[in-house]
C-alpha positions, -999 to +999 in steps of 0.1 A: +016+303+427+021+305+465+039+333+483+051+335+519+045+370+534+068+377+564+053+405+584+075+430+602+101+406+616+122+436+628+145+444+657+120+468+675+093+441+676+117+415+691+127+412+728+148+443+737+132+464+710+111+495+715+077+477+709+088+441+718+064+412+712+071+384+737+090+356+720+092+376+687+127+363+680+116+327+685+100+326+651+131+336+630+144+301+626+111+285+616+104+313+592+138+309+575+132+271+573+098+277+556+111+299+528+121+271+505+085+258+503+073+289+484+074+303+449+080+338+463+090+354+496+078+389+505+090+408+535+071+438+550+089+465+570+074+491+593+091+523+582+080+554+602+092+590+601+101+603+636+071+626+635+047+598+628+011+605+641+008+571+657+036+577+682+023+587+717+054+609+720+039+632+693+007+637+713+014+658+744-003+643+775-009+609+759+007+576+769+017+546+748-012+522+742-039+549+748-065+552+720-071+583+700-093+593+671-077+599+637-095+611+606-096+574+595-109+560+628-096+548+662-059+545+665-036+529+692-008+553+702+024+534+702+059+538+717+083+553+691+094+523+670+108+514+636+120+549+628+134+551+592+171+542+591+173+533+628+187+500+642+153+491+655+137+493+620+162+468+606+151+432+600+161+407+627+198+400+620+191+362+617+163+366+592+173+353+557+166+386+538+185+373+508+156+350+499+131+379+496+118+387+461+103+420+474+104+442+505+072+463+511+078+493+534+047+506+552+038+534+576+060+560+560+032+585+555+033+607+587-004+613+590-016+576+588-006+544+603-003+512+583-008+477+598-017+458+567+007+448+540-020+458+514-035+491+526-028+520+550-052+522+580-077+542+560-084+508+542-081+525+508-046+538+502-028+508+486+008+497+493+011+482+458+014+446+471-018+434+455-007+445+420+027+429+424+011+395+435-014+396+406+012+405+380+032+374+391+002+351+391+003+345+429-032+337+443-023+318+475-006+334+505+008+321+538+014+347+564+038+347+594+054+373+616+046+401+641+023+408+656-004+383+650-032+405+664-022+437+646-002+437+613-006+399+606-044+401+612-049+433+591-029+418+563-047+385+563-082+402+564-073+425+535-058+396+515-090+375+520-112+406+511-091+409+479-099+373+470-066+356+478-065+321+495-049+329+529-034+308+556-018+322+588+007+298+604+001+307+640+032+288+652+054+313+632+036+343+647+036+360+680+010+385+694+009+416+716-025+406+731-037+441+742-070+437+761-079+404+745-068+415+710-053+381+702-085+360+706-105+388+688-080+386+659-082+348+656-120+350+656-121+378+629-096+359+607-116+326+610-148+345+602-133+360+571-123+326+557-086+327+567-072+293+575-054+293+609-028+265+608 
């Protein structure tokens, strides 16, 4: 069985949002059109408490996009985004959420960020997505969404590491490209056996 994983297609990651990805809203139509091709559709949703440790605003003297060290490793400090219950955390209004079998919320633990749909950034605390996919007999994944070089990449790498057959449809993704992060992400995914289509 084949699932479409739609990563973080939320208001704050689209133009006008708090952590806007250029052209993020351009993929909504293509993603909706793809949904009919799959046995299952799963949406991920960034869902942060206001006091989240990845927000630069919660680190006096630090600016957005600066790096810091967390107990689990290096962490980009982000602008405040996708705060639980806020308008910015909502899915893009044109996204066909009715088609989703499952919504996985991530990043809700205040002390740890979560890019991947499968694990928090410590690479060991699971979201539960793997168990859901296995219990449904899903072994093939296609990933789309925002942002290609962060949450899509981390999700794809974890899925490949867990033994899923993974394709990332780049035309239905957009990236942030922080200091060459997009090219690095594409190289890392290709090296891990992820198909870039």
